[in-house]
C-alpha positions as CSV (number, residue, x, y, z in Angstrom):
1,M,19.3,-19.0,0.4
2,S,18.9,-22.8,0.2
3,A,19.1,-24.8,-3.0
4,V,15.5,-25.8,-2.5
5,A,14.4,-22.1,-2.3
6,G,16.4,-21.3,-5.4
7,A,14.6,-24.0,-7.3
8,S,11.1,-23.2,-6.2
9,G,10.2,-20.4,-8.6
10,I,10.5,-17.7,-6.0
11,D,10.9,-14.2,-7.3
12,L,13.3,-12.6,-4.7
13,A,12.9,-9.1,-6.1
14,A,9.0,-9.3,-6.0
15,L,9.2,-10.6,-2.4
16,A,11.6,-7.9,-1.5
17,E,9.0,-5.3,-2.6
18,L,6.7,-6.8,0.0
19,G,9.4,-6.6,2.7
20,I,10.3,-10.3,2.6
21,G,14.0,-11.1,2.6
22,P,16.2,-14.2,2.5
23,E,16.2,-14.6,6.2
24,L,12.4,-14.8,6.5
25,I,12.3,-17.2,3.5
26,A,14.9,-19.5,5.1
27,A,13.0,-19.4,8.4
28,R,9.7,-20.4,6.8
29,E,11.4,-23.1,4.7
30,R,12.9,-24.5,7.9
31,L,9.5,-24.7,9.6
32,D,7.3,-25.9,6.7
33,G,9.6,-26.9,3.9
34,E,8.2,-27.1,0.4
35,R,4.7,-25.9,1.4
36,A,6.1,-22.6,2.7
37,L,8.2,-22.1,-0.4
38,E,5.2,-22.8,-2.7
39,F,3.2,-20.2,-0.8
40,L,6.0,-17.6,-1.0
41,A,6.3,-18.3,-4.7
42,E,2.7,-17.3,-5.4
43,L,2.5,-14.6,-2.8
44,P,3.5,-11.5,-5.0
45,Q,0.9,-12.4,-7.5
46,L,-1.7,-13.0,-4.9
47,A,-0.9,-9.7,-3.1
48,A,-1.1,-7.7,-6.4
49,H,-4.4,-9.4,-7.4
50,W,-6.2,-8.8,-4.1
51,Q,-4.9,-5.3,-3.6
52,Q,-6.3,-4.4,-7.0
53,R,-9.6,-6.1,-6.3
54,L,-10.1,-4.7,-2.8
55,G,-8.8,-1.2,-3.6
56,C,-5.7,-1.4,-1.5
57,R,-2.1,-0.4,-2.0
58,D,1.4,-0.3,-0.5
59,A,1.4,-3.8,0.9
60,R,4.3,-4.7,3.2
61,M,4.8,-7.8,5.2
62,L,4.1,-7.8,9.0
63,P,5.7,-10.3,11.4
64,G,4.2,-13.7,12.1
65,G,2.6,-16.5,10.3
66,V,4.2,-19.5,8.5
67,L,1.6,-20.6,5.9
68,S,0.0,-17.1,5.8
69,A,1.0,-13.5,5.2
70,A,-0.3,-10.5,7.0
71,L,0.4,-7.4,4.8
72,A,0.0,-3.9,6.1
73,C,-1.6,-1.8,3.4
74,R,-3.7,1.3,2.7
75,D,-7.4,1.6,1.7
76,G,-7.6,5.3,0.8
77,S,-6.4,7.0,4.0
78,E,-7.3,4.0,6.2
79,R,-4.7,1.5,7.5
80,R,-5.7,-2.1,6.8
81,V,-4.2,-5.6,6.9
82,L,-4.6,-7.9,4.0
83,K,-4.2,-11.4,5.2
84,L,-3.5,-14.2,2.7
85,S,-3.3,-17.9,3.5
86,A,-1.8,-20.8,1.7
87,R,-3.9,-23.4,-0.1
88,G,-5.2,-26.0,2.4
89,A,-4.8,-23.6,5.4
90,T,-6.8,-25.6,7.9
91,S,-8.0,-22.7,10.1
92,A,-8.6,-19.9,7.6
93,R,-12.4,-20.3,7.3
94,A,-12.7,-20.7,11.1
95,E,-10.6,-17.6,11.6
96,A,-12.8,-15.5,9.4
97,A,-15.9,-16.9,11.1
98,A,-14.6,-16.1,14.6
99,L,-13.5,-12.6,13.7
100,R,-16.9,-12.0,12.2
101,A,-18.5,-13.2,15.4
102,W,-16.3,-11.0,17.6
103,G,-17.3,-8.0,15.5
104,G,-14.2,-5.9,16.3
105,V,-14.6,-6.3,20.1
106,G,-11.3,-7.4,21.6
107,A,-10.1,-8.7,18.2
108,C,-9.3,-6.9,14.9
109,R,-12.4,-6.1,12.9
110,L,-13.0,-8.1,9.8
111,R,-13.9,-6.0,6.8
112,W,-14.2,-8.7,4.1
113,A,-13.4,-12.3,3.7
114,S,-13.5,-14.8,0.8
115,D,-15.8,-17.8,1.3
116,D,-12.8,-20.1,2.3
117,G,-11.2,-17.5,4.5
118,R,-7.9,-17.5,2.6
119,V,-8.3,-13.8,1.9
120,M,-9.2,-11.3,4.6
121,L,-9.2,-7.6,4.8
122,L,-8.9,-6.4,8.4
123,D,-8.8,-3.1,10.3
124,A,-5.3,-2.4,11.5
125,I,-4.6,-2.0,15.2
126,D,-3.1,1.5,15.7
127,P,-0.2,1.6,16.4
128,G,-0.2,-2.2,16.8
129,T,2.8,-2.5,19.1
130,P,3.4,-6.1,20.3
131,I,2.9,-6.4,24.0
132,S,5.9,-7.1,26.2
133,P,5.7,-8.7,29.7
134,G,5.2,-6.3,32.6
135,E,4.1,-7.0,36.2
136,D,2.4,-10.4,36.2
137,A,-0.6,-9.5,38.3
138,A,-1.5,-6.6,36.1
139,D,-0.8,-8.5,32.8
140,A,-3.0,-11.4,34.1
141,R,-5.9,-9.0,34.8
142,R,-5.6,-7.6,31.2
143,A,-5.4,-11.0,29.7
144,A,-8.3,-12.2,31.7
145,A,-10.5,-9.2,30.7
146,L,-9.7,-9.8,27.0
147,L,-10.5,-13.5,27.3
148,R,-13.8,-12.8,29.0
149,G,-14.9,-10.7,26.0
150,L,-13.7,-13.2,23.4
151,H,-15.1,-16.2,25.3
152,G,-18.5,-14.6,25.8
153,V,-19.7,-14.8,22.1
154,Q,-22.9,-16.8,21.4
155,P,-24.0,-18.5,19.3
156,F,-20.9,-20.3,18.1
157,P,-20.0,-19.9,14.4
158,A,-20.7,-23.1,12.5
159,A,-17.3,-23.0,10.8
160,V,-15.3,-23.2,14.1
161,P,-14.2,-26.7,15.0
162,D,-14.2,-28.6,18.3
163,A,-10.9,-28.1,20.1
164,A,-10.0,-31.8,19.7
165,E,-9.3,-31.0,16.0
166,E,-7.0,-28.1,16.9
167,L,-5.2,-30.2,19.5
168,R,-4.6,-33.0,17.0
169,W,-3.1,-30.4,14.6
170,R,-0.8,-28.9,17.2
171,F,0.5,-32.2,18.6
172,E,0.9,-33.8,15.2
173,R,2.9,-30.8,14.2
174,A,5.1,-31.3,17.2
175,R,5.6,-35.0,16.4
176,T,6.7,-34.1,12.9
177,H,9.1,-31.3,14.0
178,L,10.8,-33.4,16.7
179,D,12.5,-35.4,14.0
180,G,13.2,-32.3,11.9
181,P,13.8,-28.6,12.7
182,S,13.5,-28.8,16.5
183,H,15.8,-27.7,19.3
184,A,14.0,-30.1,21.7
185,R,15.6,-33.4,20.6
186,G,17.0,-35.1,23.7
187,M,14.7,-33.0,26.0
188,I,11.3,-34.1,24.7
189,S,10.4,-37.6,23.4
190,H,7.7,-38.9,21.2
191,E,6.2,-40.6,24.2
192,Q,5.9,-37.3,26.0
193,I,4.2,-35.7,23.1
194,A,1.7,-38.6,22.9
195,A,1.1,-38.3,26.7
196,A,0.6,-34.6,26.6
197,H,-1.8,-34.9,23.7
198,A,-3.8,-37.5,25.6
199,A,-3.8,-35.2,28.7
200,T,-5.2,-32.3,26.7
201,L,-8.0,-34.5,25.2
202,A,-8.8,-35.7,28.8
203,L,-9.0,-32.1,30.0
204,H,-11.1,-31.2,27.0
205,G,-13.5,-34.1,27.7
206,R,-13.9,-33.1,31.4
207,R,-14.6,-29.4,30.7
208,T,-17.6,-27.9,32.5
209,E,-18.0,-25.0,30.0
210,T,-17.6,-24.6,26.3
211,V,-16.6,-21.2,24.8
212,L,-15.3,-19.8,21.6
213,L,-11.5,-20.0,22.1
214,H,-8.8,-17.8,20.5
215,G,-6.7,-21.0,20.3
216,D,-3.3,-19.2,20.0
217,F,-3.6,-16.7,22.8
218,I,0.1,-15.7,23.3
219,D,2.0,-12.5,23.3
220,K,2.9,-12.5,19.6
221,N,-0.8,-12.4,18.8
222,L,-1.6,-9.6,21.2
223,L,-1.2,-5.9,20.2
224,L,-1.5,-2.5,21.9
225,D,-3.6,0.3,20.5
226,S,-2.9,4.0,21.1
227,A,-4.8,3.9,24.4
228,G,-2.7,0.9,25.6
229,E,-5.6,-1.5,25.3
230,W,-4.8,-5.2,24.3
231,W,-6.2,-6.6,21.0
232,A,-6.1,-10.1,19.8
233,I,-5.0,-11.1,16.3
234,D,-4.3,-14.3,14.3
235,P,-6.6,-16.7,16.2
236,R,-6.7,-20.4,15.5
237,P,-10.3,-20.6,16.9
238,C,-12.0,-23.7,18.3
239,L,-14.7,-24.6,20.8
240,G,-13.6,-25.8,24.2
241,D,-12.4,-25.2,27.8
242,P,-11.7,-21.5,28.7
243,C,-8.8,-22.8,30.7
244,L,-7.0,-23.7,27.4
245,D,-6.5,-20.1,26.4
246,A,-5.6,-19.1,29.9
247,G,-3.0,-21.9,30.3
248,F,-1.4,-21.2,27.0
249,W,-1.0,-17.5,27.8
250,A,0.4,-18.2,31.3
251,L,2.9,-20.6,29.8
252,C,4.2,-18.4,27.0
253,H,4.1,-14.9,28.6
254,R,7.5,-15.4,30.2
255,P,8.7,-18.8,29.2
256,G,9.8,-21.0,32.1
257,V,9.5,-18.2,34.6
258,A,6.8,-18.3,37.4
259,V,4.4,-20.2,35.1
260,R,2.4,-21.8,37.9
261,P,1.9,-18.6,39.9
262,R,0.8,-16.9,36.6
263,C,-1.7,-19.7,36.1
264,E,-3.1,-19.0,39.5
265,L,-3.2,-15.2,38.8
266,I,-5.2,-15.5,35.6
267,A,-7.4,-18.2,37.0
268,E,-8.3,-16.0,40.0
269,T,-9.1,-13.0,37.8
270,A,-11.0,-14.9,35.1
271,D,-12.9,-17.1,37.7
272,L,-11.3,-20.3,36.4
273,D,-9.9,-23.5,38.1
274,P,-6.2,-22.8,38.7
275,G,-5.4,-26.5,38.7
276,R,-6.9,-26.9,35.2
277,V,-5.1,-23.8,33.9
278,W,-1.8,-25.3,35.2
279,A,-2.6,-28.7,33.6
280,W,-3.2,-27.1,30.2
281,A,0.1,-25.1,30.6
282,Q,2.1,-28.2,31.4
283,A,0.7,-30.1,28.4
284,F,1.3,-27.2,26.0
285,A,4.9,-26.9,27.4
286,V,5.6,-30.2,25.6
287,S,4.4,-29.1,22.2
288,E,5.9,-25.6,22.5
289,A,9.3,-27.0,23.5
290,V,9.4,-28.8,20.2
291,L,7.9,-26.0,18.0
292,V,9.8,-22.8,19.2
293,R,12.6,-21.5,17.0
294,D,15.3,-21.0,19.6
295,L,17.1,-23.2,22.1
296,P,16.6,-21.0,25.3
297,R,12.8,-21.2,25.0
298,A,12.9,-24.9,24.1
299,R,14.8,-25.5,27.3
300,A,12.4,-23.3,29.3
301,Y,9.3,-25.1,28.1
302,A,10.9,-28.5,28.5
303,G,11.6,-27.6,32.1
304,V,7.9,-26.8,32.7
305,A,6.8,-30.0,30.9
306,G,9.1,-32.1,33.2
307,G,8.5,-30.1,36.3
308,S,12.2,-29.6,36.7
309,T,12.3,-25.8,36.5
310,S,11.9,-24.4,40.0
311,E,10.7,-21.1,38.7
312,A,7.8,-22.8,36.9
313,T,6.5,-24.4,40.1
314,R,7.4,-21.7,42.6
């Protein structure tokens, strides 16, 4: 436990009751510093308050999130997820609006949300097993089918921002992390981050279609139900080019391995431009190289960003 965490008013025993241990606290501190620690310090009280108000019990932490917490809980005999976000969470209101618009089709169903989206009660995906990569052609078909459903929603919720805002958040985060807790120093430069950000804005500006995007469509945010169907969770929704979601998935599904062929597979299945899907994947490879938490993935993404990984372009 760091000295900072020890001085931040964190009740370790209360967090342990939620299934949050020192390793997770340290990981969140490393990624978001004092903001993460402040959120963890208030999380036990928040969880207790909202469980009582919403009639839930037995909250336990689920994987994922940095400035949010997804807590598995019970509402009578039903399995739910209580999602709590930190103050100032930029995408919470948009997330609630998108989940409401999707209405439980392709994404977890929203049962209740506060006006600012910082508190949400969701249906749990049963059993909610994270997907793992299989055969690329089959996985691309399933990803494309899910995206078609998510992208088909009209009208767009007013609370969901233009993708330019989400892109600014992602690349500014990468710029900050490159000088801090990143494995990509020496592989990715600030100039590359700026160029990749500019490339995404150009792609966004040249789009021929605008859809409601998931915004963080990668394996950690895709779960399996008991029938083996894919479900999306934890969106960072925005309005933009459908190739954005497809390219992000193709990049991250098996980092650094056959990325361009996977872009072509999902583009063919989803009736998208494969060149645009690949361009989005290359641009996101820059930000992801900086933001991932381990050196092998940082190297894999840096290779895609620089075009130096033969597997990526094969």
